[in-house]
N, C-alpha and C positions, 0 to 999 in steps of 0.2 A: 192616546196613552191611557191605559186603564190599569186597575189593580191597586193593591195596598202598598204604600211606601213606608219604609222604616221611619221611626220618629227621629232618629239621628242619622244623617247621611254621612258619607265618607269624608266630606270636607270638614265637618265639625269633629268627627272622630280623630282626624289627623291633628286638629288643633288641640284637642284634649290630650292626646298622647304626646304631642310636642311639648306642651307646657309641663307635663309630668316628667318627661325626660330632662327638661331644663332644670326642674326643681331637684331632681336626683343628682344631676351633674354639679349644681351649685352646693348641695349638701355634702357631696364628696370632696368639695374644694378643688375641682378640676377646671382648668381653662379649656377653651375650644381646642387649642393645640394639643393639650394633654389627652383629652378624650379621643381626638382623632388618632393620635399616636398609639393609643391603647388598642384600637381596632384596625390599625393599618389603613387609615383613611385620611381624609383632609378636613381641615377646620371648616371649609365651605360646606362639606357634607353635613357636618354636625349642626351648623347654623340652619341649613335648609330643613333638616328634620325638626328642629325646635320651632321653626317658623311655619311648619306644615306646608311646605312647598314641595309637592311631589309625593310619591309613594314612600312607604316605610316597610322595608324588607324585614321579615321576622328574624332572619339570621343576624342582620345588623343590629336590630333592637336587642336581641339576646346578648350579643357581644358587649353592647354598651351597658346593659344591666349588670353584667358580670364585672365590667370595669368600674362601675359605680358601687360595687359591694352588695348588690342584691343577690341573695342566695336562696331565699325561700322559693321552693318549686311552685307553690300555688300562686305566689305573686308574679313569678316569671310567666306562668301559663296565662294569667290574666292579661298581662301586657302583650303576649304573643297573639292571643285571641283578638285583642283590640287592634293590633297592627294588621292582622289579616283582614278584619272587617273594614279598617280604614283604607286599605289598598284596593278594595273592590270598586269598580267603576260605578258611578251613579247612573240612574235611568237615562239622564241626558247624554250619556256617552254615545248612545246610538245616533245622536244628532251632531256628531263631531264635524260632519261635512259642512254644516251651516252655522255652527256655534263658535264664535270667536274665543280664542284661548283666554283672553282677558275677562270674558264674561262668565266662564265656567264656575269660578269661585262664587260669584254672586248667586247663581242658581243653587249651588250647594248651601249657601248661607240661608237663603229664603226657605229652602226645604227643611231646615232644622231649627229655624228661629221660633220663639214662642210669641214674639212681638216684632212687627215690622212697622216702623214709622217712616213716612215718605213725604217729600215735598216735590211737586212737579209744576214747573212754570210754563211748559211748552206743549206737551201732549198728554193724553190720558195715559196713566201708567199701564205698563204691559199686562199686569195681573187683572186689569179691569176692562181691557179692550175687547170689542166684538170682532168676529171674524172679518167682517167687511172693513172695519177700521184698520185691523192688522194688515190686510191686503193692500189697502191704500198707502199705509206707512211704508210697507215693505217695497212696494213698486216705486215709491219716491226715493227710498234710501238705496235701492239696488236696481237701477234702471236697466242694467245689462244682464240681469239674472234670467235664467231660463224659467219656464213655467214650473218645471220640477223643483228647482231650487226655491222658488217662491212658495210653493206648496209645502215644502219641508220647513221653511221658516215660520209659516203660519201654524203648522202642526206643532212645532216646538213651543210656540207661545201659548197656544191653547192647552197644551199638556201642562205647562207651568201653572196655569190657572186652577188646576184641580186641587191644589193644596188649600185653597180658601174654603172648600166645601167637604174636605175629607174629615174623618174622625180625628179629633185632636188638632184641628186646624189652628194656625196662629191667629193672633189678633192683628188685624191690618188697619192701620190708621193713616189715611192719606189726606194731604192738604193740596188743593189745586188752585192755581190762579184762574180767575174768570176768563182770561184769555184762552185757556185750554178749551173751554166749553164753547167758545164762539169762533174758534178757528175751524173753517169748513173742510175738514179732512175727508176726502172721498166724495164730496158732494152732500147735498141736503139730506137725501134719504139715508145715507150711511151715518151722518151725524145725528139724525133724529133717532135711528135705532140705537146708536151709541148712548145718547142721553137717556133713553128709556132703560137701557141696560144698567146705567149708573144708578137710576132710581131704584131698580130691583136690588142691586148690590148694596145700596145703603140700608136696605131692610134686613140684610143678613146680621145675625147676632154678633159676629166677630168682626164686622167691617164698619169703620167709621169714616165718613167722607165730609170734608169741610171745603168750603169755597171762599177764597179771598176776593171780594169784590173790587172793582176798579177804584171805588171810592176810598179804599183802605190806604191808598198811596204807597209810599216806600215801606219796605219791610226788610228784615235782616238777611233774607236768602234770595234776593232777586237775581243773584249771579248764576244759578244753575241748579239742576236737580240733585237730590241726594236721598239715600235711604239710611236708616239706622236699624241695625239688627240686634235684638236682644235674645238671650238664650236661657233655657231653664237651668242648665248646668252652671252652678255658681263659679266654677273655675274659669269660665269664659267671659272676657270683657265685651262690652258693646262694640260693634264694628260699624264703621261708616263707609258707605259705598257711593261713589259718584263716577259719572262717565262722560267722555267726550266722544268725538267722531270715530276715533280709532283706538281708544284706550280707556282705561279706568284706573282709579286709585282706591285703596283700602286703608283705613286708619283704625288703629285699635288702642292707641295710647289714651288713657283716661282723660288727661288734660285736654286733648284734642277733641275726642268724641263728646266730651261734656259741652264744648262750645256749640256743637251742632244740635245737641239735645236742647240746650237753652234757647238756641235760635228757633227750633221747632215750637217750643213752648210759647215763645213770643208771637210766632206766626199764627198759632192756633187761637191765641187771645185776640188777634186782629181779625181773624176770619169769622164768617158767619157761623153760628153754632150748628152742630150736626142736625138738630131737629129742624133747622131751616133749609137744609140741603134739598130735600124732595121738592119743596115749593120753588126754590131757585131753579132747579132743573126743569120743572114743569113749565115755568115761565119762559125759559130759553127755548124749550122744545116748541112752544107755540109760535116763537118768532122764527123758527128754522124752516 
């Protein structure tokens, strides 16, 4: 996957438009039911639009704007342009055959984030995996997949990684348990190459890697991986993403996301400092 990608993908544009429509509805003093009745739709549709779940048809958006008392043609045109852009499929749409529906939002969020903070206790995060490591993980996760399906999954993950080196790349700050670096995924040669790749990645100006040594003991996030996405647009809240075997959850309520951010702060304080990371990785590489 090559080429320039827009600074704000469709996922985030839908979020911005949804929040603006919600603000207009509340300013107009209308309930979901009243807004739905005004455009001959259902309250469920209004809720989905405000939550950025699915596409936003320009005609529906225009009808809502009129119901909310928006009459300025320039303002309406701005909303309609935003809704058209928000409904365009992201580049990852071409990988629908191997991209789980529950993961599509995460790809859209990382594409538009200005800061991605992550904690990973099990495997090297996807954005930092080598091709050999990806193939090993994919083969273990999808043992019945065809060679073509495996190649598609590998290509998708490699395409995602382009965001770290593109112009205007987000800042990526990840903390990994030492366990991640010592788990022999794909065998010694694959792991050696992966560790060397992490050393190179740690040298990128927008990438920070920290390692939590075994000696650190218990910490606040031993239960599982999660990412925190932050955006340049002040209208958007931080969003927390975490995944399981067959699903994921997304949190955007400030009181909830703040707990994850605070946990990350504590984890970072317990981890070795970023300037120690290359030395830690070199030492483990020698043992591999």
